[in-house]
C-alpha positions as CSV (number, residue, x, y, z in Angstrom):
1,M,-5.6,-19.6,-26.3
2,D,-1.7,-18.3,-24.9
3,R,-1.8,-18.1,-20.9
4,E,-1.9,-14.3,-21.1
5,Q,-5.3,-14.2,-22.7
6,Y,-5.9,-17.7,-20.0
7,V,-5.2,-15.8,-17.1
8,I,-7.3,-12.5,-18.4
9,D,-10.3,-15.0,-19.2
10,A,-10.4,-16.5,-16.1
11,V,-11.4,-13.3,-14.2
12,D,-14.6,-12.1,-13.9
13,K,-15.1,-8.4,-15.2
14,R,-18.2,-7.1,-13.2
15,L,-18.9,-5.9,-9.9
16,F,-19.6,-8.1,-7.1
17,I,-22.2,-7.2,-4.8
18,D,-23.9,-9.4,-2.5
19,G,-22.8,-12.2,-3.5
20,K,-23.2,-12.3,-7.1
21,W,-21.8,-10.9,-10.1
22,V,-23.6,-7.7,-11.6
23,E,-23.5,-5.9,-14.9
24,T,-23.9,-2.1,-15.2
25,G,-24.0,-1.6,-18.8
26,R,-21.1,0.8,-19.3
27,T,-17.3,-0.4,-19.2
28,F,-13.8,1.1,-19.2
29,D,-10.7,-0.6,-20.8
30,V,-7.8,-1.7,-18.3
31,V,-4.1,-1.3,-20.7
32,D,-1.1,-2.8,-20.4
33,P,1.5,0.1,-19.3
34,A,4.6,-2.5,-21.1
35,T,2.6,-2.2,-24.4
36,G,0.5,0.0,-24.5
37,R,-2.7,-2.5,-25.6
38,T,-6.1,-2.8,-24.3
39,L,-6.3,-6.2,-21.8
40,C,-9.9,-5.9,-21.4
41,A,-13.1,-3.8,-20.7
42,V,-14.3,-3.9,-16.8
43,A,-17.6,-3.1,-15.6
44,D,-17.8,0.7,-14.8
45,A,-20.1,1.4,-11.8
46,T,-22.5,4.5,-11.0
47,P,-23.4,5.8,-7.6
48,G,-26.8,3.7,-7.9
49,H,-23.9,0.1,-8.0
50,G,-22.1,1.6,-4.7
51,R,-25.3,2.2,-3.0
52,A,-26.3,-1.5,-3.7
53,A,-23.1,-2.6,-2.5
54,L,-23.0,-0.7,1.1
55,E,-26.4,-1.5,1.5
56,A,-25.8,-5.6,0.8
57,A,-22.7,-4.8,3.5
58,V,-25.4,-3.2,5.8
59,A,-28.1,-6.2,5.5
60,A,-24.9,-8.7,5.7
61,Q,-23.3,-6.4,9.2
62,R,-25.4,-8.2,11.7
63,E,-25.2,-11.6,11.0
64,F,-21.5,-11.8,9.9
65,A,-20.6,-10.0,13.3
66,A,-22.0,-13.2,15.0
67,T,-20.0,-15.6,13.2
68,P,-18.0,-17.6,15.1
69,P,-14.0,-16.1,15.0
70,R,-12.9,-19.7,14.2
71,A,-15.2,-19.4,11.2
72,R,-14.1,-15.9,10.3
73,A,-10.1,-17.6,10.6
74,D,-11.1,-20.4,8.4
75,M,-12.5,-18.4,5.8
76,L,-9.0,-16.1,5.8
77,M,-7.0,-19.4,5.8
78,A,-8.6,-21.1,2.7
79,A,-8.4,-18.0,0.8
80,F,-4.8,-17.9,2.0
81,E,-3.9,-21.2,0.5
82,L,-6.1,-20.5,-2.8
83,L,-3.8,-17.5,-3.5
84,H,-0.5,-19.7,-3.3
85,E,-2.3,-22.1,-5.3
86,R,-2.8,-19.7,-7.7
87,V,0.4,-17.5,-7.6
88,D,1.7,-18.1,-11.0
89,D,-1.6,-17.4,-12.6
90,L,-2.3,-14.0,-10.3
91,A,1.3,-13.0,-10.6
92,L,0.8,-12.5,-14.2
93,L,-2.5,-10.8,-14.4
94,M,-0.6,-8.1,-11.4
95,T,2.3,-7.8,-14.4
96,L,0.3,-6.9,-17.1
97,E,-2.4,-4.8,-15.7
98,M,0.1,-2.8,-13.4
99,G,3.9,-3.7,-14.9
100,K,6.0,-5.1,-12.3
101,P,8.4,-7.8,-13.1
102,L,6.5,-11.5,-12.8
103,A,9.1,-12.3,-9.7
104,E,8.3,-9.4,-7.8
105,A,4.6,-9.9,-8.7
106,R,4.7,-13.4,-7.1
107,G,6.4,-12.2,-4.1
108,E,3.3,-9.5,-3.8
109,I,1.1,-12.4,-3.9
110,A,2.8,-14.0,-1.0
111,Y,2.8,-11.1,0.8
112,A,-0.7,-10.5,0.1
113,A,-1.7,-14.0,1.3
114,E,0.5,-13.2,4.8
115,F,-1.8,-10.8,5.4
116,F,-4.5,-13.4,5.4
117,R,-2.9,-15.8,7.4
118,H,-1.7,-13.3,9.9
119,F,-5.6,-11.6,10.3
120,A,-6.5,-15.4,10.6
121,E,-4.7,-15.9,13.9
122,E,-5.7,-12.3,15.0
123,A,-9.3,-13.6,14.9
124,T,-9.5,-15.6,17.5
125,R,-7.6,-13.8,19.7
126,I,-9.6,-10.8,20.2
127,D,-10.6,-10.1,23.7
128,G,-12.1,-7.9,26.2
129,G,-11.5,-7.1,30.1
130,Y,-13.0,-8.0,33.7
131,Q,-12.0,-5.4,36.9
132,T,-13.2,-4.4,39.6
133,A,-13.7,-0.9,40.2
134,P,-11.6,0.7,41.9
135,A,-13.9,2.0,44.8
136,G,-15.7,-1.5,44.6
137,G,-19.2,-2.2,44.7
138,A,-19.1,-2.4,40.7
139,R,-17.3,-4.6,38.0
140,F,-16.1,-3.3,34.7
141,L,-16.5,-5.6,31.8
142,V,-14.7,-4.6,28.4
143,A,-15.6,-5.8,25.3
144,R,-14.5,-5.7,21.7
145,Q,-16.8,-5.3,19.2
146,P,-16.7,-5.0,15.0
147,V,-16.9,-1.5,14.0
148,G,-19.8,-2.1,11.1
149,P,-19.6,-1.9,7.3
150,C,-16.6,-0.7,5.8
151,L,-15.7,1.3,2.9
152,L,-12.0,0.5,1.3
153,I,-9.8,2.1,-0.9
154,T,-7.3,0.6,-2.4
155,P,-4.1,2.1,-5.0
156,W,-2.5,1.0,-7.9
157,N,0.8,0.1,-6.9
158,F,0.4,-3.0,-4.9
159,P,-3.5,-4.3,-6.0
160,M,-3.3,-7.2,-4.7
161,A,-1.2,-6.8,-1.2
162,M,-3.3,-3.4,-0.2
163,G,-6.6,-5.3,-0.8
164,T,-5.4,-8.0,1.9
165,R,-4.3,-5.6,4.5
166,K,-7.6,-4.4,4.5
167,L,-9.9,-7.2,3.9
168,G,-7.8,-9.4,6.4
169,P,-8.6,-7.4,9.5
170,A,-12.1,-6.4,8.5
171,I,-12.9,-10.1,7.9
172,A,-11.2,-11.3,11.2
173,A,-13.1,-8.3,13.2
174,G,-16.4,-9.2,11.5
175,C,-16.9,-6.0,9.6
176,T,-18.8,-6.2,6.2
177,S,-16.7,-4.3,3.8
178,V,-17.2,-2.4,0.3
179,I,-13.9,-2.2,-1.6
180,K,-12.8,0.1,-4.4
181,P,-9.8,-0.6,-6.5
182,A,-8.0,1.9,-8.4
183,H,-9.3,2.1,-12.0
184,Q,-6.0,1.4,-13.2
185,T,-5.5,-1.7,-11.8
186,P,-8.8,-3.7,-11.1
187,L,-8.4,-7.2,-12.5
188,S,-6.4,-8.2,-9.4
189,M,-8.9,-7.4,-6.7
190,L,-11.8,-9.0,-8.5
191,A,-9.8,-12.2,-8.8
192,L,-9.5,-11.7,-5.2
193,M,-13.4,-11.9,-4.8
194,G,-13.5,-14.4,-6.8
195,I,-11.1,-16.5,-4.2
196,L,-12.6,-15.2,-1.3
197,D,-16.6,-15.8,-2.7
198,E,-14.6,-20.0,-3.3
199,A,-13.2,-19.3,0.6
200,G,-16.3,-19.3,1.9
201,V,-17.2,-15.7,3.1
202,P,-20.6,-15.1,3.0
203,A,-22.9,-12.7,0.7
204,G,-22.7,-9.0,1.2
205,A,-19.5,-9.7,3.6
206,V,-17.3,-8.4,1.0
207,N,-18.2,-6.2,-2.0
208,C,-16.4,-5.2,-5.2
209,I,-16.9,-2.1,-7.2
210,T,-14.9,-0.7,-9.7
211,A,-15.2,2.8,-11.5
212,T,-13.6,5.4,-13.4
213,D,-15.0,8.5,-11.5
214,A,-14.8,7.5,-7.8
215,N,-15.3,10.7,-6.3
216,A,-19.0,10.2,-7.5
217,V,-19.2,6.6,-6.7
218,M,-17.7,7.2,-3.4
219,E,-18.6,10.4,-2.2
220,P,-22.5,9.2,-1.6
221,L,-21.2,6.1,0.3
222,I,-19.2,8.3,3.0
223,R,-21.9,10.7,3.1
224,S,-24.8,8.2,3.6
225,G,-24.0,7.4,7.0
226,L,-24.4,3.7,6.2
227,A,-20.8,2.9,6.5
228,R,-18.7,3.2,9.7
229,K,-15.7,3.4,8.5
230,L,-12.8,4.3,5.7
231,S,-9.8,3.0,5.2
232,F,-8.0,4.4,2.1
233,T,-4.5,4.3,0.8
234,G,-3.5,6.5,-1.8
235,S,-2.2,10.3,-1.9
236,T,-2.3,12.7,1.0
237,R,-4.1,14.9,-1.2
238,V,-7.2,12.7,-2.0
239,G,-6.7,11.5,1.5
240,R,-7.6,15.2,3.2
241,I,-10.5,15.3,0.8
242,L,-11.7,12.0,2.2
243,L,-11.3,13.5,5.6
244,E,-13.3,16.3,5.0
245,Q,-16.3,14.0,3.8
246,C,-15.7,11.6,6.4
247,A,-16.2,14.2,9.3
248,Q,-19.8,14.8,8.7
249,K,-20.8,11.7,9.3
250,V,-17.8,11.0,12.1
251,L,-16.9,7.9,10.4
252,R,-13.5,6.3,11.9
253,T,-10.8,6.9,9.6
254,S,-7.2,4.9,8.5
255,M,-5.3,6.9,6.1
256,E,-2.2,5.3,4.4
257,L,-1.2,8.7,2.6
258,G,1.8,10.0,1.2
259,G,6.0,9.4,1.5
260,N,9.3,11.4,1.3
261,A,11.2,9.2,2.7
262,P,14.6,10.2,3.8
263,L,17.6,7.2,3.7
264,I,20.5,8.1,5.7
265,V,24.0,6.5,4.9
266,F,26.6,7.5,7.9
267,D,30.4,7.5,7.3
268,D,30.8,4.4,9.5
269,A,28.0,2.0,7.1
270,D,29.0,-0.9,5.5
271,L,29.0,0.5,2.0
272,D,28.1,-2.9,0.4
273,E,25.3,-3.4,2.7
274,A,24.1,0.5,2.4
275,V,23.9,0.5,-1.4
276,D,21.9,-3.2,-1.4
277,G,19.8,-1.5,1.4
278,A,19.2,1.4,-1.1
279,I,18.4,-0.5,-3.9
280,A,16.2,-2.5,-2.2
281,A,14.4,0.6,-0.7
282,K,14.3,2.8,-4.2
283,M,13.9,0.5,-6.4
284,R,10.8,-1.8,-5.1
285,N,8.4,-1.6,-7.8
286,M,9.9,0.6,-10.0
287,G,10.0,3.0,-7.1
288,E,6.6,3.6,-7.3
289,A,5.6,2.9,-3.4
290,C,5.1,5.1,-0.6
291,T,8.0,3.8,1.1
292,A,10.8,4.3,-1.9
293,A,14.1,6.1,-0.5
294,N,13.1,9.5,-1.9
295,R,15.9,11.3,-0.7
296,I,19.3,9.7,-0.4
297,F,21.4,11.6,2.2
298,V,25.0,10.3,2.4
299,H,28.0,11.5,4.5
300,A,30.1,14.0,2.1
301,S,33.3,11.4,3.0
302,V,31.8,8.7,1.4
303,I,29.6,10.0,-1.1
304,D,31.6,9.1,-3.9
305,E,32.5,5.8,-3.4
306,F,28.3,5.2,-2.3
307,G,27.7,6.9,-5.6
308,R,30.0,5.2,-7.9
309,R,28.9,1.9,-6.3
310,L,24.7,2.2,-6.5
311,A,25.1,3.9,-9.6
312,E,27.0,0.9,-11.3
313,R,24.1,-1.6,-9.8
314,M,21.4,0.5,-11.0
315,A,22.9,0.4,-14.5
316,A,23.2,-3.2,-14.8
317,L,19.3,-3.7,-13.8
318,R,17.4,-4.7,-17.0
319,V,14.5,-2.7,-18.1
320,G,11.5,-4.4,-20.2
321,P,8.4,-5.9,-20.1
322,G,7.5,-7.7,-16.8
323,T,6.5,-11.0,-18.6
324,E,10.3,-11.5,-19.9
325,D,12.8,-13.6,-18.3
326,G,15.6,-11.0,-16.0
327,V,13.6,-8.2,-16.7
328,T,13.8,-6.5,-13.1
329,V,12.4,-2.7,-13.6
330,G,9.2,-3.0,-15.5
331,P,7.5,0.5,-16.7
332,L,5.3,2.9,-14.7
333,V,1.8,2.7,-14.4
334,D,1.3,5.6,-17.5
335,E,2.2,8.2,-20.0
336,A,1.7,10.9,-16.9
337,A,4.1,9.4,-14.2
338,L,7.1,8.7,-17.1
339,H,6.4,12.8,-17.8
340,K,6.1,13.7,-14.2
341,V,9.5,11.5,-13.3
342,Q,11.2,12.8,-15.8
343,D,10.2,16.7,-14.9
344,L,11.8,15.9,-11.5
345,V,14.8,14.8,-12.9
346,D,15.5,17.6,-15.1
347,D,14.8,19.8,-12.7
348,A,17.4,18.8,-10.2
349,V,19.6,18.9,-13.0
350,S,18.9,22.0,-14.0
351,R,19.6,23.4,-10.5
352,G,22.9,22.0,-10.4
353,A,22.2,18.0,-9.9
354,R,25.0,15.7,-11.9
355,V,23.8,12.4,-14.0
356,L,25.7,9.0,-12.8
357,T,23.7,6.9,-14.9
358,G,20.3,6.9,-16.4
359,G,18.5,10.7,-16.9
360,T,16.5,9.7,-20.1
361,P,13.5,7.5,-21.0
362,V,14.0,4.6,-22.9
363,S,12.6,4.8,-26.4
364,G,10.2,3.2,-27.9
365,T,7.0,1.5,-26.6
366,G,5.3,1.8,-23.4
367,Y,6.1,3.7,-19.9
368,F,9.6,3.0,-19.6
369,Y,12.0,5.1,-17.5
370,P,16.1,3.8,-16.6
371,P,16.9,3.3,-13.0
372,T,18.4,6.4,-12.5
373,V,21.2,8.0,-10.1
374,L,21.7,12.2,-9.6
375,T,24.3,13.3,-7.2
376,G,24.5,16.9,-6.0
377,V,20.8,17.1,-5.7
378,P,20.4,20.4,-3.7
379,R,17.7,20.4,-1.0
380,D,15.9,23.1,-3.6
381,A,15.2,20.6,-6.1
382,R,11.7,19.4,-6.5
383,M,12.3,15.8,-6.1
384,S,13.1,17.1,-2.2
385,D,9.6,17.8,-1.5
386,E,7.7,15.6,-3.9
387,E,7.4,11.8,-3.9
388,I,9.0,10.9,-7.2
389,F,7.1,7.2,-7.8
390,G,9.8,6.3,-10.3
391,P,13.4,4.6,-10.8
392,V,15.6,7.8,-9.4
393,A,17.5,7.7,-6.9
394,P,18.9,11.2,-5.5
395,L,22.1,11.9,-3.7
396,T,22.3,14.6,-1.1
397,A,25.7,15.3,0.6
398,F,25.9,15.7,4.2
399,E,28.6,16.7,7.9
400,T,26.8,16.1,10.8
401,E,24.4,13.8,12.5
402,D,22.4,16.9,13.6
403,D,22.1,18.5,10.0
404,V,20.9,15.4,8.6
405,V,18.5,14.4,11.0
406,A,17.3,18.2,10.5
407,A,16.9,17.5,6.9
408,A,15.5,14.3,6.9
409,N,12.6,15.9,9.3
410,D,12.1,19.2,6.8
411,T,8.9,17.6,5.7
412,E,5.2,17.1,6.1
413,Y,5.7,13.7,5.6
414,G,6.4,10.7,8.1
415,L,6.2,7.3,6.7
416,V,8.9,5.6,6.8
417,A,13.0,6.4,7.1
418,Y,15.9,4.4,6.7
419,V,19.3,4.5,8.2
420,F,22.6,2.5,7.8
421,T,25.2,2.9,10.3
422,N,27.2,0.5,12.7
423,N,27.2,2.9,15.4
424,L,24.7,1.1,17.8
425,R,24.2,4.7,19.8
426,R,23.7,7.0,16.9
427,A,21.3,3.9,15.6
428,L,18.9,4.6,18.6
429,R,19.5,8.3,18.8
430,V,18.6,8.7,15.1
431,A,15.7,6.3,14.9
432,E,14.2,8.2,18.0
433,A,14.6,11.6,16.6
434,L,13.1,10.7,12.9
435,E,9.3,12.4,12.8
436,T,8.6,8.8,10.8
437,G,6.5,5.9,12.2
438,M,8.8,3.2,10.8
439,V,12.5,2.8,10.8
440,G,14.6,0.3,8.8
441,L,17.6,-0.1,10.7
442,N,20.4,-1.8,8.3
443,Q,17.8,-2.8,6.2
444,G,15.9,-1.3,3.0
445,V,12.3,-3.2,3.2
446,V,9.8,-2.3,6.8
447,S,6.6,-4.0,5.4
448,N,5.9,-7.2,7.0
449,P,2.0,-8.1,7.5
450,A,3.3,-8.9,11.5
451,A,4.5,-5.4,11.9
452,P,2.2,-2.3,12.2
453,F,2.4,-0.3,9.0
454,G,1.9,3.5,9.2
455,G,2.9,6.9,8.8
456,V,2.7,10.3,11.2
457,K,2.3,14.2,10.1
458,Q,0.9,14.2,6.5
459,S,1.5,10.3,5.8
460,G,-1.5,9.4,7.7
461,L,-3.4,7.7,10.5
462,G,-4.0,4.5,12.1
463,R,-1.4,1.3,11.2
464,E,-2.2,-1.2,9.3
465,G,-1.2,-4.9,10.1
466,G,0.9,-5.9,13.0
467,P,-1.0,-6.7,16.2
468,T,-2.7,-3.8,15.7
469,G,-4.1,-3.8,13.0
470,I,-7.1,-5.4,14.1
471,D,-8.1,-2.3,16.3
472,E,-8.8,-0.2,13.6
473,F,-11.6,-2.2,13.0
474,L,-12.9,-3.2,16.6
475,E,-15.0,-0.4,18.7
476,T,-13.9,-0.8,22.8
477,K,-17.6,-1.3,24.4
478,Y,-17.6,-1.1,28.0
479,I,-20.2,-2.5,30.2
480,G,-20.6,-1.5,34.7
481,I,-22.0,-3.8,36.5
482,A,-23.2,-2.8,40.0
483,L,-23.1,-5.7,42.5
484,A,-24.7,-4.0,45.4
């Protein structure tokens, strides 16, 4: 048996409900985007299976909430260690189901594990307060308690890290959960269920349902009133629908939605540093990231040189199946993603943009698109408003600081922005003026488990990670005590 088949066979393909693996009687296929071949079949949940998973979480909530914080921290640390022990197999599994190169997949497993370590530490720091009433004669106690059973929905582009980013704080806070991964990438999450079970997370505290019809399975759970929180990572379009569904039962929500990240290169920037940052911000996960630089604004005095250097670097990246040595750019997730990227490139070129490198799909099997640099992209191009979600870097010239800040903010999204300048005062002015939840100054990667991740405007609600990440899973209770 070859290693690829071994790691696929090692994953249980059934639903994980109340500490048991559950058959469904129907399945769906998981496809390798690099080859188009079917990797395996995975259980396809019905609304009834979803209800059973949520009822298991509800039944387990009281006992799990009473678990000592140190015990919950130990569970997370055990899972952290198991993720590191199995990094190579888990990385290969991820590469097979969603395409990212193995080196990047290994990096994601390490990143995912850090959420468990970070929230293991936060579990023992959940605090409260004691205060004398301003008028005297009474005391205020403040307690932090788990919000209750949670529904967690994760995307396909970071199939392990987006799971641990939600499960880590839920477990640390003492919340039970039902998690539903994207149907394109269920294997990483199912593998994680086995790890959490092995790490000692009790039955019912974590449940996993895989399904092709997400709305049919999840909407009844949202509307049931049994869950008390929904955490979703995905598109703004779907996020709006989920918010409407949550409103009926006033569910607490965390939303990490779409992005349209600007990357700004000023005339005083170190161009080598800016190119490095642009590669990092654009090409992580083949550009299939909500944090990807979607609009690259370069000062008119340096855009030609910046474009030449960026195109040279992008053209040198190797495209191919993520399992091959030396590959740095894997396939897009499916055929629809490939067509969307090409449509956006064609639209920009039709409006006057010029191709510096790339610009046409790679021929042959799989959903490959070459690293592409466009210059002179007009602001009325579709890719100025739509997430590209592919390895395309569109360059637009600007003249003044005020103009580029206005252009960067001219979007309904506000997740992250990147700024490259060696002028400290300008860096602070622009960082404060940008309407985003995060800013990378002279760096192209901002994600860190110890930092609060999230956006403003239609990029989402709440924060994940950092010291505030666990707050999303805790309620604050005030207890007034009269002393007289």
